[in-house]
Every structure is written in C-alpha cells, then in structure tokens.
N, C-alpha and C positions, 0 to 999 in steps of 0.2 A: 561422575562423568565417565563416558565410555572409555574402556580400558585402552583401546587402540589410540584414542586421542591423547590419553594420559601419557602414552609412550612418546609422544611428539612434543612435549612441553616440559618446562621446568618452572619452579616457583622462584620468587624474587630473592630467596636465600641460597639458591643453588650456586655452585662454583663454576668457573669457566671450564674446569676439567669435566664436570658433569654435563655441561652444555655440549662440549665436543664429543662426549660419549654418546649422547642422543643423536647428534648429527651423523656420527659414524655408524650407529646401529640402524638408523632409518634411511641411510643413503640419501639424505636431503642436503640442502644447501643452507639451512637455517633451522633454528629452534625457537619456539614461542615461549615468551616469558609472561607468567600470570601472577597476580597477588593472591593473598589468602582467600579471597572471595571469588576467584576465577575470573577476575577482570584482566583483559589483555593489556599488558604494559608495553609490549614491543617485541621486536625480533632480534635475535643475535645471529648474524650470518657468519658463515664459514670464513669469508674474507676479513670481516671485522675481528673475528677471534684470532685469526692468524696474524694480523697486523699487531694486535695487542700483545701477543706472545713475543713477536720479534722486537717489540719495544720494551720487553722486560716485565710485562704484566704477569703476576703470579697465577699459576693455574688453579690454585686453591682459593683465590680471591673471588668475590661474588661476580657473577656474569651480568647481573641486571644493569650495572652502570654502562655496559657496552651496548645495551639494547637500543635499536633504532625504531622509529615509528613503522608500523606495518605498512608496506607499500600500497596495500588496498585491503579493505574489509567490506563485507556485504551484510545486509540485514537478512534474517531468516526467510523473508518472503521472496527474495530474489530467486528466480528459476535457475536450475542447473545450466540450461543452455545459455542464459545471460551471463552467468559467471564464467563459463568456458570461453565465451566470446571475449570477455574482459581479460582473462588470462592470456589468450592468444594475442590480443591487441597490445598488451603491455609486457609480453614475454615473461609471465609470472609462473612459477612452479606450483604455487599454492595461494589460496585466498581464505582468510579466516572469516567465520560467520559469528557475528556479535549482535547482542540485543541492544536496546536503546541505552542501557546503562554500561555498556562495554563488556559484559560478561561473554566469555568465549563459549560458543555453543557447538561449533563444529569446524571442519576444515575441508575445503574443496581442493582436491588434487586432480591431476589429469585422468587418473584411472578410477576415480570415485569420490565419495563423500565419507570422511572420517568423522565419527561422532554423529550427533543429530539423531533423528528418529530412526528406529528399526522396526519394520512391520513384518509380522508372520504371514500376512496375506500375500497371495500371488495376484498378479494382474494378467488378464488376457486381452490382447488388442486384436481386433478384427481388421486385418490388413489384406484381405483377398479380393477386394472389389476391383472391377474393371475401370470404373470411372468413365462410362460411356458419355455422360452428359458433358464431359470436358473435351470431347472431340479429339482432335489430333494430339493434344497435349499428353495423352496417355497411350499413344500408339507404341511407344518404346520404353515408357517409364510407368510403373504402377502408380496409381493415384496417391497412395500414402508416401511415395518417395519424391513427389513434386517438391521442389525447393521453395522455402519461404525465408527470406532474410538470410540466405546463405546456408541453410540446413534443410534436409528433407523433413517434411511434416512428421513422419514416423519417428525420426531421430529426436525431434523436440519432445514427442510424447514419451519416449523411452527415458530421456534425460530427466524429464519432469517426474516420472515415476520413481526413478532412482533417487532424485533429490528429496522426495517425500518418504523415503525409507523402504520402498519396494525393492527387493533383491532378486526376485524370481519372476520372470516375465515370459509369457507364452504368446507367440505371434502366429495367428492364423493366416496362412498364405495360400494364394491360388494363382491369379494372373501375374505372370512374370515374377513369380515368387523367388526364383533363383537370384534375382537382383537384390532382393531384400536380404536373403540369407548371406550373400557375398558381402553385403555392407555391414551387417551386424555380427556375423559369426556366432560364437558362443556367448557373446555379451561381455566378455571379460574386459575389453577396452572401454566399455561403457559403465563399468562398475556393478554388473549384475550377471545373473545366469539367464540365458535365453534358450528356450526350447521352441521347436516349430511344429505346428499342427497343419499338415498339408492336405488341402482339399483336392479332389480330383478335378482336373481342368475342365472336363465336360459335365461336371456335376456341382455347380455352386450351391452352397448350403445356406445362403442368406445371413441375416444378422445374428442368428443363434445356433444354427445347425452344427457349426464346428465344435461347439461345446459338447456335443454328443460323442465326439471322437476321443475325448480325454480319457475315459475309463479304459478303452482298448489300448491306449498308448501308455498306460500306467501312470498317467499324470493325474493324481488324485489329491486335490487340495484338502487340507484339514481345517482351514479357516475360511471365513467369508472371502469369496473370489470377486475381485474388481474386474469388471468387463467394460470395455469402451471401444468405440469405433476408431478406426485408424486414420480418419480424415478430419480430426478435430484440432483446433487450436484453442487451448484453454489452460489456465494456470490454477485450477481449482485445488483447494487443500484436500488431498487424498485422505489424510488421516481423519479429518473432520467427518467426511462421508462414512468411512468405515466405523468410526466411533459412534456416530448417530445410528447406524444400522444395528450395531451390537446392542446399544443401550435400549432401543425400542423393541428388540426381539422380532424384527421383521423376517419373513422368509426371503423377501427381496426388497430392495430399495431402488427407486428410480430418481436419478438426478434430473432436475428441470431447470431450464433457463427461461427468461422472459423474452417474448417476441413482441415487438411494438410495431404498429402500422399507423401512419398518419394519412387520413383522407385528404387529398389535395384540393378539396372543394368545401364550401360551406354546406353543412348537413342541415336539411330542413326538417323540423319536427312539426307534424300535422295532427290535428285532432278534429274529427267531424268536418273535414273539408276546409278547416281554417288554419291559418299559420299560428303556431305556438311560439316557435323560436327558430333562429338560425345560428347554428354553432359553427364557427369558422375553423376549418381544418382540425377537427378533433383527432386525438390520438387514443387508440385502444391498445391494450396489451393482454397477452395470454401466457400462461405457463406452457412450455413446450418440452417434449422429450429431448434431453440433451445428448442422448446416446451414451450415457454412462450409468452403470448399474453396480450394485453390490448384491451378490447371490450367496445363499447358503449352499454348501457343497452337495447336500442331499438332493438338490433340485436337478443335478446333472443326470440322474437316473431317469428323469421324465422326458428327456430329449431324444427323439427318434434318431437312430443311427443312419448316417448317409443320406439324409433327406433334407430338402429345402425346408427351413424352419425359422420363422421370424421370432426374435426373442420376446416380442410382445405377446406371442401365443403362450409362452411360459408364464408370463405375468397373469394372463387371463385364466390359466389353469390354476394358479395359486388362489385367485379370488374365488373361483368356482368351488375349490376345496375348503374355503373358509380360512385360508392362511393370509395373514396381513401383509400387504404390500405398501411400503412406505414411500413417501415423496420427500426429497431433500432439495432445498433451493441452492442451486449452484451459484456461488458469488463470483464476482470478477468477470473477466472477458471470456467469451465463448463464441466460436465461429466454426461453422461446418463449411468446408471448402469444396463441397460436391458439385457446385456449379461455377461456371466461369466468373460470374459477378462476385461471388464470395471469395474465390481464389484471388481475383484482382484486388479486392479490398484487403485481403490478408497481406498481400505483397506490398500494399501501400502503407499499412499501419503497424505491422509487426517488424 
C-alpha cells in the first residue's frame, strides 16, 4: 500500500498512544483502523480518543475498540468532483476509498488523493477555445470555465485526472486565459502541478498546435501524453486508456464514443420500384472522435511551431508513415458542451 496512506492508518493491534501519534503527525482529526487484510474497520477520532483518556482509558490499550464507523466511504469509480461535493455537503475532512469487500484503497482529502493510482504520464488539456457557438455565454467567461452542477467544466476535468493518478497537468490557454490561471494557480490546491501553455491571442493554434510549443517551453514528457479537449464531460478510466496504448505499442491512440441518431419517421426500403419493408424510427450509431488521445512523446517534434494545426493531421501523418494508430472505446458518459443544446443537457443531467 502507498507509503503516504500507510502513515495515516493503524492496524487493529495498535495502541491508543500510536493512534494519537498518527493524528498529531498528520495534523488530522482522526486515524483509520484496518485489519491484517487492509479492510477498513473504522475511524478513531481525536474527540473519541480524548474522551477515552479522560475516563481513564490506558494509552497503551488497543485503539480499535474505540473505532467508530467511517462517516462516509466511496467506491473507486466515484469521481474526485463527486467526492469533494460530498465532503463539502457533510463537512468531512476526508473520505476513504474502499472496494466491494471493504479493503482500503485510498483516501480523499481536500488537497488531493492519498494512495490509489499514480501515473507517470502527464495530461494536456486544450482550454484555449473561444466557444463562439455558445454566443453571449462566453463573452466574459472562457468556454471551459462555464459551470456545470456548481463547478467549471475544466475544474471537473482536472479533478478527474487527479483522481485517476495524473499529477502533472498542462493547460493550453488563449481566450480569457488569465481567468483560468487565476482559478487554478499552480495546481497545489487541486492535488497536482499545473503548467500553462499560452497561445498568442491573435494566433489560435487549433486542436493540436499548442503541442508544438512544449519543446520550447522545456515541457518534455517522457511517457505517453494524454491529450484532451477542455469542453468535455466524461468520467472515462484514464489508466485503462494509457495501459491499452502502451500494451499495443501504438504511436497514438484515439478514444471514441458512440453517437446514435434515431430517424423520426418510418424508413421505406425499396427494390425495383416496389416496397420491401418499412422500418419504424430506426436507430443508427457510429464511433465518433471523443477528443481524447494518448500520444507518444516523439510525435511532438512533428508539430509545426506557432501554426494552426488540427490534431487529426498528426494522426494522418502517423498513418502515412506506417505507424499504427489505435482506437479505444470510451466507456461511460461522454458529452461535448460546445453547443448550447449540449450545455443545457449537461446542466440538466450532471
């Protein structure tokens, strides 16, 4: 188990003295108690420990009998944003992550996630778009900072990446970029490090051009780079995408979602001028680009500096050079809020 997480818990044989030492060292209000198989047994709080001492409880006696049920636990699939909302609503300092059998996997705190996955890969989020299709909604707010369920879209993305083990995030900014920088700062309060890739206001670089600025900024990833648009609402498993990309040895991997459309009429099938069949309101679906990619770092050298460049052109170049480009099916919810209808839908279901 992650060493930092180990520092915040005791086993069921530990004494009350040891429990208080952990509380004192971690500046927390409680300590987690686990059994020999790392199942969460409960929480010993500072108040319960003090009350026990005042009533004569021996400091060298086991702390486990004083443990109370954890006020809240979450499964590993819960997003970081959801957990923070839970913590805020219930005034909790921390929430444990447990699996279906009660094993302790990690710990959400206000400043980050302790334990859980840790990824070497960086993520770059393209957050420089103007959002002109959203009309006056983006006159004073950049599109990625539009709120959905009480949080800016970009904040939800950052929190999701952190919850999936990404600790280094690059934000490409342009239109009203100072508002993004003021909100996120260096990323410390979100549990990560954030660097900014600043496009020139009069020279937007498209969906991929900002990647060409990384070498001159000294931002050189050593592991596959996760790239995603800054106007997406999705809870996809970041680690699964990166693992699939590595396992298949692709130069690039494109995440795809399914787009379905229902024809609102009966579709007539005709052969030789005669009726074959009428299919009522059929539904068709297609895989669509989800705006999420995994890229090998060496591909950054192929991106022109300071020019408008769609990321799909990089994928075309890979295919022309005979380098494999993978496709990964993105599970779960996915929504691009680039148009008013999608933004309204997001604000209604998230």
